[in-house]
N, C-alpha and C positions, 0 to 999 in steps of 0.2 A: 304813243300806250308807254302805258308805265312797263318799265321791264320788271316779268316774273320773277329771276330766279339772279339772286344777287351773282355779284362776280367771283365770289369765291364757289360756288356750287361745283364750278368743273372742277375744282382740287380738293374737295368733299366729296365728289363722284370717285374720282380717280383712288383717294384715299380709301374710300369703301370698299373698292372692289381687291383692296392689297388685304384688307382688315378681314372681308370675307374670306379670302385664298387662305391668310393665315390659319382664323380660325377652323377652318374644314381641315389643313394641314396637323395641327396641332389635336385636333377629334380625332382625325384618324388614328396619329401616334400612338392614343391614349388607348383608343380600342386596340391597338396592337401591342401593347404591352400589356393591357387586362387579357387579352387571349392569350398570353404569352407566360402569364404571371402565376402564382403557385395557387393565387385564389381561382382560378381556373383549371391546370393540369395539376393540381395538388402537388407538386411538387416539396419539397420538403417541409408540409405539414403534418404531424404528428395527429393521428386517430386515437379516440378513445377505446381502451381492450376491456376487457372484463376482467385480465390478470395484466399487469404492467411488465408483461416479456421485458425484454434485456438481451438483445443481440451482443452487446458489449460485455457483457459479463459470462457469457455462455460459448460466444464464439471466439473473444479475443483473451479474456480471463483464464478459462477453463480448457481451450479451445478443441470445439465438439465441432465436426468437419459437418457442412453444409448438411450433406446425405442423410447422418444421424435420425434428421426429423423429416426435412423433405425426402424420404427415401424414394420417391419415383422421378426422378428428379430426371434419369439417365434413361429412363426408359417409357414416361408418357409426354402426353402434352402439358399437362399438371405438375406441377410437382410437389403437389400433395402436404395438407396440413397434417400434423402428428397426430395424433389421438390420445386422451389423455393419459392411458397406459405408459405411454413415451416417454411424458413426465415423469410419471411415479418409477420408473425404474430407478431414478436416483431421489425423488422425493419421500419416498415410502422410506428411506436412509438416512436425506440430509433436510434439513428444515420442516422435520416434520410438522411444527406444534407452530408454523410460521402462522399470521393473521393472513400476510397475503396471499397464503397459498388455499385459503380456507375453499375457492370455488372451484379449484383443481380438486381438491381433495372429496368436494361433494361430487364433483362432475364424476371420478372414478369409482366412487359409493355407489351414485345412481344406477351408473350406466346411463348418464344425458350429456352428449358432450356440450364443450364450451365456444360459442359463438363468437369466432373471429370477427372483427370488422377489416375487410379486404383491404392490405394497404395498396397495392400495384392494379386497381382495376381497371382492365382497358374494355372498352365499349362493347356490345356482345356480337356485334359486327366483323370482327379482329380477330384473327386465329391465334398463337403464338404458341408453339411448340416447344417447351423446356428441350427436349430429348436431343432435337435436333441441333440446336445451339452451343448444347455443352459438346455432342459430337464433334462439331466443328473447331471447339474449342473457343468459344465465347464464355469467357468469365461470369461469374454469380454478381460480381460488383461492378461488372460492366451498363449493365439493367440497374441493377438493384443497390446502387452506388456502395460506400464503407459500413457495412452490416455491420461490421466489429468495431466501430466507431459511433453506435447509435445504443445509446441507452434505452432508448425507446425508439421502435422501428418509423419510419418514413418514408416517401418513394424518393427514393434517390436520384433520380433522373426524371424532365418532362413527359417522356411516353407519347409526345406526339409523332404524328404522322411523319412530320420531317425529320425528327430528329429517327423515326427509324429507318426512315428510307436514305439518308446518312451514310450509317453502315451496312445496308445494305447496297449500295450503292459502289463502297470500297469496303468491304469487312474487313480487310487483309491488318490494317491497322490495329485493329480490336481483339487481335487472337494472341494465342498464347498455348503452351504443349496442356494436350488432352489432359493430362494428369494433375495437371493444376490447375484446372477450371476452379477449383471451389477452394484450392489458396489465398486466404485473404490477404495473405504477407507473403508472396511472392515478388520476389527481386527480378525484372527482365536483365536480360544481360547486353554485356555492351553493345555489343553486334545486333539488335533486335530487330529491325528492318528485313536486314537478310533472313534472320530465321524466321519471320511471319511469313515473310515467301515462300519458304521453304513447310513449313507448318501450311499454309495452303492449298500447296501441289499436293501433297501426302493425302492431307482430308478432303480432296477435290473441291476448296472453297471456290464458290464463282459469286458474280454479283448476280442478287435476285432483286428484280425492279418491278414486275409483274404484277398487279392488280392480284390476280389468282394465289399468288406465293402465301397473300396473308386475310385475304376473302375471299370465303368460299362458304 
């Protein structure tokens, strides 16, 4: 009876197993990279806005404190989006005829709020409370990134569950004095690690990894 398989069949079978494993591993890694890329997490992605607001200009160059616009950040879960009146406190005196601010002036004149595209947008099943993080000494830049260097706002961190849990497991390395939370130019002291332990003790900062901390 004639031989059905060639002598090379065994070698080809072994090679095909290795190729299949390689393709499976490569595909799995590609999917992992995609899931953690800005395409999925939106990290580093600049969203179109009705008005090109520059945090670099307002925060770094002018020195406006975060709380001037985000007035509720110390008291409520949401930091708050400033009403057009806040913009006009300055812009009824400066850049009063700038074309780039036409929509701002129209919003103020017509009493119709601007519709901003939310940059740091967590899923509806995740609860994030700004006030508790501020009270514990977690800086704005920890989650929002270097906003003072952003001509156009983008998401400065992946904001994935694993990213949040890394801080919730060990929050101490992300602490600073509460009075410095909104200071984008804050410089840590030489004995930072020791100080952070003191701030953690003073503000009762503890590890929070229970599901109910964020999902309720």
